[in-house]
C-alpha positions, 0 to 999 in steps of 0.5 A, spaced: 443 435 763 447 429 762 449 429 769 442 430 772 440 424 767 446 419 769 446 421 777 438 419 777 440 412 774 446 411 779 442 413 785 440 407 789 433 411 790 432 410 783 427 404 781 420 402 778 416 402 785 409 404 784 410 406 777 406 402 771 410 397 767 410 401 761 411 408 764 417 405 767 419 402 761 419 409 757 422 413 763 428 408 763 429 408 756 429 415 756 433 415 761 438 411 758 438 414 751 439 421 754 445 419 759 449 415 753 449 409 755 451 403 751 454 397 754 449 392 754 451 389 761 450 395 764 444 397 762 441 390 764 443 390 771 441 398 771 434 395 769 434 389 772 436 392 779 430 397 779 425 393 778 420 391 783 423 385 786 417 380 785 417 382 778 425 381 777 423 374 780 418 372 776 422 374 770 428 370 772 424 364 775 420 363 767 425 365 763 431 362 766 432 358 760 432 363 755 433 369 758 441 372 757 443 377 762 445 382 757 439 382 752 436 388 754 430 386 749 428 380 752 428 383 759 423 389 757 419 384 753 419 379 759 417 385 763 411 387 759 409 379 759 409 379 766 405 385 767 400 382 762 398 376 767 
């Protein structure tokens, strides 16, 4: 099962797409946990890469001063905030 989870995370076709933010966050967190990923930088890069481009850009524009690329919690919270606006 771990191999399948890692493969899904590493595929180019895995992305938020039409999934709602909460569904995407839940699935992403489950995949990361099941894959035993622990490196914050790697996780943030994968999370950011797989978000819809418009959400990526909104988060970056709004939080450029305080958003650290390796702070996954900030990315999750910023994504939720963008979704609520």
